[in-house]
LUMBA-966586 format. One record per residue: chain; residue in one letter; residue number from 1; z, x, y of N, C-alpha, C in turn. Coordinates in steps of 0.1 Angstrom, whole numbers. Each point is the difference from the previous one (the first is absolute). Layout:
BEGIN
kette | rest | nr | nZ | nX | nY | caZ | caX | caY | cZ | cX | cY
A | A | NUM | Z | X | Y | Z | X | Y | Z | X | Y
...
% end
This chain:
BEGIN
kette | rest | nr | nZ | nX | nY | caZ | caX | caY | cZ | cX | cY
A | M | 1 | -16 | 59 | 128 | 10 | -10 | 5 | 14 | 7 | 1
A | N | 2 | 5 | 1 | 13 | 12 | 6 | 2 | 12 | -10 | -1
A | I | 3 | 9 | 2 | -9 | 11 | -9 | -3 | 13 | 8 | 3
A | D | 4 | 9 | -6 | 7 | 13 | 6 | 3 | 6 | 5 | -13
A | P | 5 | 4 | 13 | 0 | 7 | 5 | -12 | 12 | -8 | -5
A | S | 6 | 7 | -6 | 10 | 12 | -8 | -4 | -4 | -12 | -8
A | I | 7 | -12 | -6 | 2 | -5 | -11 | -9 | -3 | 5 | -14
A | I | 8 | -6 | 12 | -1 | -3 | 5 | -13 | 13 | 3 | -7
A | R | 9 | 10 | 6 | 7 | 13 | 3 | -7 | 6 | -13 | -5
A | A | 10 | -1 | -11 | 8 | 6 | -13 | -3 | -6 | -5 | -13
A | F | 11 | -14 | 1 | -1 | -6 | -5 | -12 | 2 | 9 | -12
A | A | 12 | 1 | 13 | 2 | 1 | 9 | -12 | 10 | 11 | 2
A | P | 13 | 13 | -4 | -1 | 11 | 10 | 2 | -1 | 11 | -11
A | T | 14 | -6 | -3 | -11 | -1 | 11 | -11 | -13 | 8 | 2
A | G | 15 | -8 | -3 | 10 | -13 | 7 | 2 | -12 | -6 | -7
A | R | 16 | 3 | -10 | -8 | -11 | -7 | -7 | 2 | -15 | 2
A | L | 17 | -11 | -8 | 1 | 1 | -14 | 1 | 2 | -6 | -14
A | R | 18 | 11 | -6 | -2 | 3 | -6 | -14 | -2 | -15 | 1
A | A | 19 | -11 | -5 | -7 | -3 | -14 | 1 | 4 | -7 | -13
A | S | 20 | 8 | -11 | 2 | 5 | -8 | -11 | -11 | -10 | -4
A | I | 21 | -5 | 0 | -12 | -11 | -8 | -5 | 6 | -10 | -11
A | N | 22 | -2 | -13 | 2 | 4 | -10 | -9 | -12 | -5 | -8
A | L | 23 | 0 | 3 | -13 | -10 | -4 | -9 | 2 | -15 | -5
A | G | 24 | 11 | -6 | 4 | 3 | -13 | -4 | -10 | -11 | 6
A | N | 25 | -6 | 4 | 11 | -10 | -9 | 6 | -14 | 6 | -1
A | P | 26 | -8 | -3 | -10 | -13 | 6 | -1 | -10 | -3 | 11
A | V | 27 | 3 | -9 | 8 | -8 | -2 | 12 | 0 | 12 | 9
A | L | 28 | 11 | 7 | 0 | 2 | 11 | 9 | -2 | 14 | -6
A | A | 29 | 4 | 1 | -13 | 0 | 13 | -7 | 0 | -1 | -15
A | S | 30 | -7 | 9 | -6 | 0 | 0 | -15 | -3 | 14 | -5
A | R | 31 | 0 | 3 | -13 | -5 | 12 | -5 | -4 | -2 | -15
A | Q | 32 | -10 | 8 | -4 | -6 | -3 | -13 | 9 | 5 | -12
A | S | 33 | 9 | 9 | 3 | 9 | 5 | -11 | 12 | 6 | 7
A | A | 34 | 10 | 4 | -9 | 13 | 5 | 6 | -2 | 13 | 7
A | D | 35 | -10 | 8 | -4 | -2 | 13 | 7 | -11 | 0 | 10
A | A | 36 | -6 | -12 | 2 | -11 | -1 | 10 | 5 | -2 | 14
A | P | 37 | -7 | 5 | 10 | 4 | -3 | 14 | -1 | -14 | 3
A | P | 38 | 8 | -5 | 9 | -1 | -14 | 4 | -12 | -3 | 9
A | T | 39 | -5 | -12 | 0 | -11 | -4 | 9 | 4 | -13 | 6
A | G | 40 | -7 | -3 | 11 | 2 | -13 | 6 | 1 | 0 | 15
A | I | 41 | 2 | -11 | 6 | 1 | -1 | 15 | 11 | 8 | 5
A | S | 42 | 12 | -2 | -6 | 12 | 8 | 5 | -2 | 15 | -1
A | V | 43 | -7 | 4 | -11 | -2 | 14 | -2 | -10 | 5 | 11
A | D | 44 | -10 | -7 | 3 | -10 | 4 | 10 | 7 | 1 | 14
A | L | 45 | 9 | -9 | 3 | 7 | 0 | 13 | 10 | 12 | 0
A | A | 46 | 6 | 4 | -11 | 9 | 11 | 0 | -8 | 13 | 2
A | H | 47 | -12 | 1 | -6 | -8 | 12 | 2 | -5 | 1 | 15
A | E | 48 | -3 | -11 | 6 | -5 | 0 | 14 | 11 | 4 | 9
A | L | 49 | 12 | -5 | -2 | 11 | 3 | 9 | 4 | 15 | -2
A | A | 50 | 0 | 5 | -12 | 3 | 14 | -2 | -11 | 9 | 7
A | R | 51 | -12 | -4 | -1 | -11 | 7 | 7 | 3 | 1 | 15
A | R | 52 | 3 | -11 | 5 | 3 | 0 | 15 | 12 | 8 | 4
A | L | 53 | 10 | 0 | -8 | 12 | 8 | 3 | -2 | 14 | -5
A | Q | 54 | -11 | 3 | -6 | -3 | 14 | -5 | 12 | 4 | -10
A | L | 55 | 3 | -9 | -9 | 11 | 3 | -9 | -5 | -1 | -15
A | E | 56 | 6 | 8 | -8 | -3 | -1 | -15 | 6 | -13 | -5
A | L | 57 | -7 | -7 | -8 | 4 | -14 | -5 | 6 | 2 | -14
A | E | 58 | 11 | -7 | -2 | 6 | 0 | -13 | 4 | -15 | -4
A | F | 59 | -4 | -4 | -12 | 3 | -14 | -4 | 13 | -1 | -8
A | A | 60 | 7 | -10 | 3 | 12 | -4 | -9 | -5 | -14 | -5
A | I | 61 | -2 | 0 | -13 | -7 | -12 | -6 | 11 | -8 | -8
A | F | 62 | 0 | -13 | 2 | 9 | -9 | -7 | -7 | -12 | -5
A | E | 63 | 6 | -6 | -11 | -6 | -12 | -6 | 5 | -13 | 6
A | T | 64 | 10 | 1 | 8 | 5 | -13 | 6 | 2 | 2 | 15
A | A | 65 | -1 | -11 | 7 | 3 | 0 | 15 | 14 | 4 | 3
A | R | 66 | 9 | -4 | -8 | 14 | 3 | 3 | 3 | 15 | 0
A | K | 67 | -5 | 7 | -10 | 2 | 14 | 0 | -8 | 8 | 11
A | S | 68 | -11 | -6 | 4 | -8 | 6 | 10 | 7 | -2 | 14
A | V | 69 | 6 | -11 | 2 | 8 | -3 | 12 | 12 | 10 | 0
A | E | 70 | 7 | 1 | -11 | 12 | 9 | 0 | -4 | 14 | 3
A | A | 71 | -11 | 5 | -4 | -4 | 14 | 3 | -1 | 2 | 15
A | V | 72 | -5 | -10 | 7 | -1 | 2 | 15 | 13 | -2 | 7
A | T | 73 | 8 | -11 | -4 | 12 | -2 | 7 | 10 | 11 | -3
A | E | 74 | -1 | 7 | -11 | 9 | 11 | -4 | -5 | 13 | 5
A | G | 75 | -12 | 1 | 7 | -5 | 12 | 5 | -6 | 9 | -10
A | R | 76 | -3 | -5 | -12 | -7 | 8 | -10 | -15 | -1 | 2
A | A | 77 | -5 | -9 | 9 | -14 | -1 | 3 | 0 | -2 | 15
A | D | 78 | -11 | 3 | 7 | -1 | -1 | 14 | -7 | -13 | 5
A | I | 79 | -10 | -5 | -8 | -7 | -12 | 4 | -1 | -8 | -13
A | G | 80 | -2 | -13 | 2 | -3 | -9 | -12 | -8 | -11 | 5
A | F | 81 | -4 | -8 | -10 | -9 | -12 | 2 | 6 | -12 | -7
A | F | 82 | 5 | -9 | 9 | 9 | -11 | -5 | -4 | -13 | 7
A | A | 83 | 4 | -11 | -7 | 0 | -12 | 7 | 12 | -1 | 9
A | I | 84 | -3 | -5 | 12 | 11 | -2 | 10 | 10 | -10 | -4
A | D | 85 | 13 | 4 | 0 | 11 | -9 | -3 | 12 | 5 | 7
A | P | 86 | 8 | -10 | 5 | 12 | 4 | 8 | 10 | 8 | -8
A | V | 87 | 1 | -2 | -13 | 10 | 8 | -8 | -5 | 14 | 0
A | R | 88 | -12 | 3 | -2 | -5 | 14 | 0 | 0 | 5 | 14
A | G | 89 | -1 | -8 | 10 | 0 | 4 | 14 | 13 | 6 | 5
A | A | 90 | 11 | -1 | -8 | 12 | 6 | 4 | -1 | 15 | 0
A | G | 91 | -8 | 6 | -8 | -1 | 15 | 0 | -14 | 5 | 3
A | I | 92 | -10 | -9 | 1 | -14 | 4 | 2 | -5 | -6 | 12
A | A | 93 | -7 | 8 | 8 | -8 | -5 | 12 | -14 | -3 | -4
A | F | 94 | -4 | -12 | 0 | -13 | -5 | -4 | -10 | 0 | 11
A | T | 95 | -12 | 3 | -3 | -11 | -3 | 9 | -3 | -15 | -1
A | A | 96 | -10 | -4 | 8 | -6 | -13 | -2 | -7 | 0 | -13
A | P | 97 | -3 | -12 | -6 | -7 | 0 | -13 | -14 | 5 | 2
A | Y | 98 | -5 | 6 | -11 | -14 | 5 | 0 | -9 | -8 | -10
A | I | 99 | 7 | -7 | -9 | -8 | -8 | -10 | 9 | -12 | -4
A | L | 100 | -6 | -12 | -2 | 7 | -12 | -3 | -4 | -4 | -15
A | I | 101 | 11 | -2 | -8 | -2 | -4 | -14 | 7 | -13 | -3
A | E | 102 | -5 | -8 | -8 | 6 | -13 | -3 | 10 | 2 | -12
A | G | 103 | 12 | -7 | 1 | 9 | -2 | -11 | -3 | -14 | -5
A | R | 104 | -2 | 0 | -13 | -3 | -13 | -7 | 9 | -3 | -12
A | Y | 105 | 1 | -13 | -4 | 7 | -4 | -12 | -10 | -2 | -11
A | L | 106 | 4 | 4 | -12 | -8 | -3 | -12 | 8 | -8 | -10
A | V | 107 | -7 | -10 | -6 | 7 | -8 | -10 | -9 | -2 | -12
A | R | 108 | 4 | -7 | -11 | -8 | -3 | -11 | -9 | -12 | 3
A | Q | 109 | -11 | 0 | -7 | -10 | -11 | 3 | 6 | -14 | -1
A | E | 110 | 9 | -1 | -10 | 6 | -14 | -2 | 12 | -3 | 9
A | S | 111 | 4 | 10 | 8 | 11 | -3 | 9 | -3 | -11 | 10
A | P | 112 | 10 | -9 | 3 | -1 | -10 | 9 | -1 | 5 | 15
A | I | 113 | 3 | 13 | 2 | 1 | 5 | 13 | -14 | 3 | 5
A | T | 114 | -4 | -6 | 11 | -13 | 2 | 6 | 1 | 4 | 15
A | R | 115 | 12 | -1 | 6 | 2 | 4 | 14 | 12 | 9 | 2
A | N | 116 | 0 | 8 | 10 | 11 | 9 | 3 | 13 | -8 | 2
A | D | 117 | -1 | -12 | 6 | 13 | -7 | 3 | 6 | -6 | -13
A | Q | 118 | -6 | 2 | -11 | 5 | -5 | -13 | 8 | 11 | -7
A | V | 119 | 0 | 12 | 5 | 5 | 12 | -7 | 15 | 0 | 1
A | D | 120 | 5 | -2 | 12 | 15 | 2 | 3 | 8 | -12 | -4
A | V | 121 | 1 | -1 | -13 | 9 | -11 | -5 | 9 | 7 | -11
A | A | 122 | 11 | -6 | -3 | 11 | 6 | -8 | -5 | 3 | -15
A | S | 123 | -10 | -8 | -4 | -5 | 2 | -14 | -10 | 11 | -2
A | N | 124 | -4 | 7 | 11 | -10 | 10 | 0 | 7 | 14 | 0
A | R | 125 | -6 | 9 | -7 | 4 | 15 | 0 | -13 | 7 | 4
A | I | 126 | 2 | 9 | 9 | -12 | 8 | 6 | 2 | 14 | -3
A | A | 127 | -10 | 6 | -7 | 0 | 14 | -3 | -5 | 8 | 13
A | V | 128 | 7 | 10 | 4 | -4 | 9 | 11 | 3 | 14 | -4
A | G | 129 | -7 | 9 | 7 | 2 | 14 | -2 | 12 | 5 | 9
A | Q | 130 | 9 | 6 | -6 | 13 | 4 | 7 | -4 | 9 | 12
A | G | 131 | 5 | -4 | 12 | -1 | 9 | 11 | -13 | -1 | 7
A | T | 132 | -9 | -9 | -5 | -13 | -1 | 7 | 1 | -8 | 13
A | A | 133 | -10 | 0 | 8 | 0 | -8 | 12 | 2 | -15 | -3
A | Y | 134 | -7 | -5 | -10 | 1 | -14 | -3 | 14 | -3 | -6
A | D | 135 | 6 | 9 | -7 | 14 | -2 | -5 | 9 | -1 | 12
A | L | 136 | -1 | 9 | 10 | 9 | -1 | 12 | -3 | -13 | 7
A | F | 137 | -12 | -4 | 2 | -3 | -12 | 7 | 5 | -12 | -7
A | L | 138 | -2 | -1 | -13 | 4 | -12 | -8 | 15 | 0 | -1
A | T | 139 | 7 | 11 | 0 | 14 | 0 | 0 | 6 | -7 | 12
A | R | 140 | -7 | 1 | 11 | 5 | -7 | 12 | -5 | -14 | 0
A | E | 141 | -11 | -3 | -5 | -6 | -14 | 1 | 3 | -10 | -11
A | I | 142 | 1 | 5 | -12 | 2 | -9 | -11 | 15 | -5 | 0
A | Q | 143 | 1 | -13 | -1 | 13 | -6 | 1 | 5 | -6 | -13
A | A | 144 | -9 | -5 | -9 | 5 | -7 | -12 | -5 | 7 | -13
A | A | 145 | -12 | 5 | 0 | -5 | 7 | -12 | 7 | 13 | -2
A | K | 146 | -1 | 5 | -12 | 7 | 13 | -4 | -11 | 11 | 0
A | L | 147 | 3 | 11 | 6 | -8 | 12 | -1 | 4 | 8 | -11
A | V | 148 | -10 | 4 | -9 | 2 | 9 | -11 | -7 | 13 | 3
A | R | 149 | 7 | 11 | 2 | -6 | 12 | 4 | -5 | 9 | -11
A | A | 150 | -13 | 3 | 0 | -6 | 9 | -9 | 2 | 14 | 5
A | A | 151 | -1 | 10 | -9 | 3 | 14 | 4 | -10 | 5 | 10
A | S | 152 | -12 | -5 | 0 | -11 | 4 | 10 | -10 | -12 | 1
A | S | 153 | -8 | 1 | 10 | -11 | -10 | 2 | -10 | 0 | -12
A | Q | 154 | -1 | 12 | -6 | -10 | 1 | -11 | 4 | -9 | -12
A | V | 155 | 13 | -3 | -2 | 4 | -7 | -12 | 5 | -14 | 4
A | V | 156 | -3 | -5 | 12 | 4 | -14 | 4 | -6 | -10 | -9
A | V | 157 | -13 | 1 | -3 | -6 | -11 | -9 | 5 | 1 | -14
A | K | 158 | 2 | 12 | -5 | 6 | 2 | -13 | 14 | -6 | -1
A | T | 159 | 8 | 2 | 10 | 13 | -6 | 1 | -1 | -15 | 0
A | F | 160 | -9 | -6 | 8 | -3 | -14 | 1 | -3 | -6 | -13
A | L | 161 | -9 | 7 | -8 | -5 | -5 | -13 | 11 | 2 | -11
A | D | 162 | 6 | 11 | 0 | 9 | 3 | -11 | 13 | -9 | 1
A | N | 163 | 3 | -4 | 12 | 13 | -7 | 2 | -3 | -15 | 2
A | G | 164 | -12 | -4 | -1 | -4 | -14 | 2 | 4 | -6 | 13
A | L | 165 | -2 | 8 | 11 | 4 | -4 | 13 | -11 | -10 | 6
A | E | 166 | 4 | -6 | 10 | -9 | -11 | 6 | -10 | 6 | 10
A | V | 167 | 3 | 11 | 7 | -8 | 5 | 11 | 0 | 15 | 0
A | A | 168 | -11 | 6 | 3 | 0 | 15 | 3 | -5 | 1 | 15
A | A | 169 | 7 | 9 | 7 | -4 | 3 | 14 | -6 | 14 | 1
A | G | 170 | -10 | 3 | 8 | -5 | 13 | 2 | -11 | 1 | 9
A | V | 171 | -6 | 12 | 1 | -12 | 2 | 8 | -12 | -7 | -6
A | K | 172 | -7 | -7 | 8 | -12 | -8 | -4 | -9 | 8 | -10
A | Q | 173 | -4 | 12 | 4 | -10 | 7 | -8 | 6 | 4 | -14
A | V | 174 | 12 | 3 | -1 | 6 | 3 | -12 | 1 | -12 | -9
A | L | 175 | 4 | -11 | 5 | 1 | -12 | -7 | -13 | -5 | -5
A | E | 176 | -11 | 2 | 8 | -13 | -4 | -3 | -5 | 7 | -13
A | I | 177 | 3 | 13 | 0 | -3 | 8 | -12 | 7 | -5 | -13
A | E | 178 | 13 | -3 | 2 | 7 | -5 | -12 | -5 | -14 | -4
A | A | 179 | -4 | -8 | 9 | -5 | -13 | -3 | -14 | 1 | -7
A | R | 180 | -7 | 10 | 3 | -13 | 2 | -8 | 2 | 6 | -13
A | N | 181 | 11 | 8 | -2 | 2 | 7 | -13 | 8 | -8 | -10
A | V | 182 | 8 | -10 | 6 | 9 | -8 | -9 | -5 | -15 | 1
A | A | 183 | -4 | -6 | -11 | -4 | -14 | 1 | 11 | -9 | 3
A | G | 184 | -3 | -11 | 7 | 9 | -10 | 3 | 9 | 1 | 12
A | L | 185 | -4 | 9 | 10 | 7 | 2 | 12 | -8 | -4 | 12
A | R | 186 | 6 | -4 | 11 | -7 | -3 | 12 | 8 | 4 | 12
A | L | 187 | -6 | 3 | 11 | 7 | 2 | 13 | 0 | -13 | 8
A | L | 188 | 11 | -2 | 8 | 0 | -10 | 9 | -10 | 3 | 12
A | D | 189 | -4 | -11 | 7 | -11 | 2 | 9 | 3 | 7 | 13
A | E | 190 | 13 | -1 | 4 | 4 | 5 | 13 | 10 | 12 | -1
A | P | 191 | -1 | 10 | 9 | 11 | 10 | -1 | 13 | -5 | 4
A | F | 192 | 11 | 5 | -6 | 13 | -3 | 5 | 5 | 9 | 11
A | M | 193 | -7 | 12 | 2 | 3 | 9 | 11 | -13 | 8 | 2
A | V | 194 | -1 | 6 | 12 | -10 | 10 | 3 | 8 | 13 | 1
A | I | 195 | -3 | 10 | -9 | 7 | 13 | 0 | -7 | 9 | 10
A | Q | 196 | 8 | 4 | 9 | -5 | 9 | 11 | 3 | 15 | -4
A | Q | 197 | -10 | 7 | -4 | 1 | 14 | -4 | -1 | 9 | 12
A | A | 198 | 10 | 9 | 1 | 0 | 9 | 12 | 4 | 14 | -5
A | M | 199 | -1 | 9 | 9 | 6 | 14 | -2 | 14 | 0 | 6
A | G | 200 | 8 | 9 | -6 | 13 | 1 | 5 | 5 | 15 | 0
A | I | 201 | 10 | 3 | 8 | 6 | 13 | 2 | 15 | -2 | 1
A | P | 202 | 8 | 9 | -5 | 15 | -2 | 1 | 3 | -2 | 15
A | K | 203 | 9 | -9 | 3 | 4 | -3 | 13 | 6 | 12 | 7
A | D | 204 | 7 | 9 | -8 | 7 | 11 | 7 | -10 | 11 | 4
A | R | 205 | -13 | -2 | -2 | -10 | 10 | 5 | -3 | -2 | 15
A | G | 206 | 5 | -12 | 5 | -2 | -2 | 15 | -11 | -9 | 4
A | S | 207 | 2 | -6 | 12 | -10 | -10 | 5 | -13 | 6 | 3
A | V | 208 | -1 | 13 | 4 | -13 | 6 | 4 | -9 | 1 | -12
A | A | 209 | 6 | 5 | -11 | -8 | 1 | -13 | -4 | -14 | -5
A | A | 210 | 9 | -10 | 2 | -4 | -14 | -5 | -11 | -5 | 9
A | R | 211 | 0 | 3 | 13 | -11 | -5 | 8 | -13 | 7 | -3
A | F | 212 | 1 | 13 | -3 | -12 | 7 | -4 | -6 | -6 | -13
A | L | 213 | 8 | -3 | -9 | -5 | -7 | -13 | -6 | -13 | 3
A | G | 214 | 7 | -8 | 9 | -6 | -13 | 4 | -13 | 1 | 6
A | D | 215 | -2 | 10 | 9 | -13 | 2 | 7 | -10 | 4 | -10
A | F | 216 | 4 | 8 | -10 | -9 | 5 | -10 | -6 | -12 | -8
A | I | 217 | 9 | -9 | -4 | -5 | -12 | -8 | -9 | -9 | 9
A | E | 218 | 3 | -2 | 12 | -8 | -8 | 9 | -14 | 6 | 1
A | E | 219 | -1 | 13 | 1 | -13 | 7 | 0 | -7 | -1 | -13
A | M | 220 | 7 | 0 | -11 | -6 | -1 | -13 | -6 | -14 | -3
A | K | 221 | 6 | -10 | 6 | -5 | -14 | -1 | -12 | -1 | 9
A | A | 222 | 1 | 5 | 13 | -11 | -3 | 9 | -12 | 8 | -3
A | S | 223 | 1 | 12 | -6 | -11 | 9 | -3 | -8 | -5 | -12
A | G | 224 | 5 | -9 | -8 | -6 | -4 | -12 | 4 | 8 | -12
A | F | 225 | 9 | 10 | 2 | 5 | 9 | -11 | 5 | -9 | -12
A | I | 226 | 9 | -9 | 3 | 7 | -8 | -10 | -10 | -9 | -7
A | G | 227 | -9 | -7 | 8 | -10 | -8 | -6 | -9 | 8 | -10
A | E | 228 | -4 | 12 | 5 | -9 | 8 | -9 | 8 | 4 | -13
A | A | 229 | 13 | 3 | 2 | 8 | 4 | -12 | 1 | -12 | -10
A | M | 230 | 1 | -12 | 5 | 1 | -11 | -8 | -13 | -2 | -8
A | T | 231 | -12 | 2 | 7 | -13 | -1 | -7 | -1 | 11 | -11
A | R | 232 | 4 | 12 | 4 | -2 | 12 | -9 | 8 | -2 | -12
A | H | 233 | 12 | -6 | 1 | 9 | -1 | -12 | -1 | -14 | -7
A | G | 234 | -10 | -8 | 5 | -3 | -13 | -7 | 11 | -10 | 2
A | V | 235 | 7 | 0 | 12 | 11 | -9 | 2 | -6 | -13 | 5
A | A | 236 | 3 | -11 | -7 | -5 | -14 | 4 | 13 | -9 | 1
A | G | 237 | -2 | -10 | 8 | 11 | -10 | 1 | 11 | 4 | 9
A | A | 238 | -2 | 10 | 8 | 9 | 5 | 11 | -8 | 1 | 12
A | S | 239 | 7 | 2 | 12 | -7 | 1 | 12 | 7 | 11 | 9
A | V | 240 | -8 | 6 | 9 | 5 | 9 | 10 | 9 | -8 | 10
A | A | 241 | 12 | 5 | 3 | 8 | -7 | 9 | -5 | 1 | 14
A | P | 242 | 2 | -11 | 8 | -5 | 1 | 14 | 7 | 10 | 8
A | P | 243 | -5 | 4 | 12 | 7 | 9 | 9 | 14 | -4 | 3
A | A | 244 | 9 | 9 | 2 | 14 | -3 | 3 | 1 | -6 | 14
% end
């Protein structure tokens, strides 16, 4: 596959493709230990892109979405895997989404809250992971309730429990695990948002590289690559995004 050298330089000005990986969303990436290599859908996509560009792949691994985004916007990484958001879009050129994930609310069993429209009232406090896609979304959407920001998405439910908050917000799959492990919790039935996961590249790398990345994601969806990766990594409760 012949690729214009200018595109390769745009993706990898250091000569290596540096991929920012966020471990805060286990739907997309995880690892067994601190010194183990990461695995997951985003990792598979990074390997495939590096293979096509004929570049050595290097991972920059972060525990939170916020730090992963910063690595790309500041040019310390060349590509990343993020939920699309207009705040992040100031410095990142996003592809169309490749996977759709639900954002859900979690409450205690005895809570009177049974519907999403009961959450945004002044008496409620909502635990969110600082800098996550759902934090950015709820910052714009919530009018009356108070957002309480946890250090990361991994400790949202702990923050919710330790502080006696009324609601926790997060990725459906993460909250489902917490609800199974901690007695007396339940998820509300409907998502409050659909999180559109996409790939991104720094905007200053140019529109040609951004289009190349967008075409790559469309091919990965159409070929079945992403669906197969979801099956391989045991991802349930999410769906491959439709064609752009």
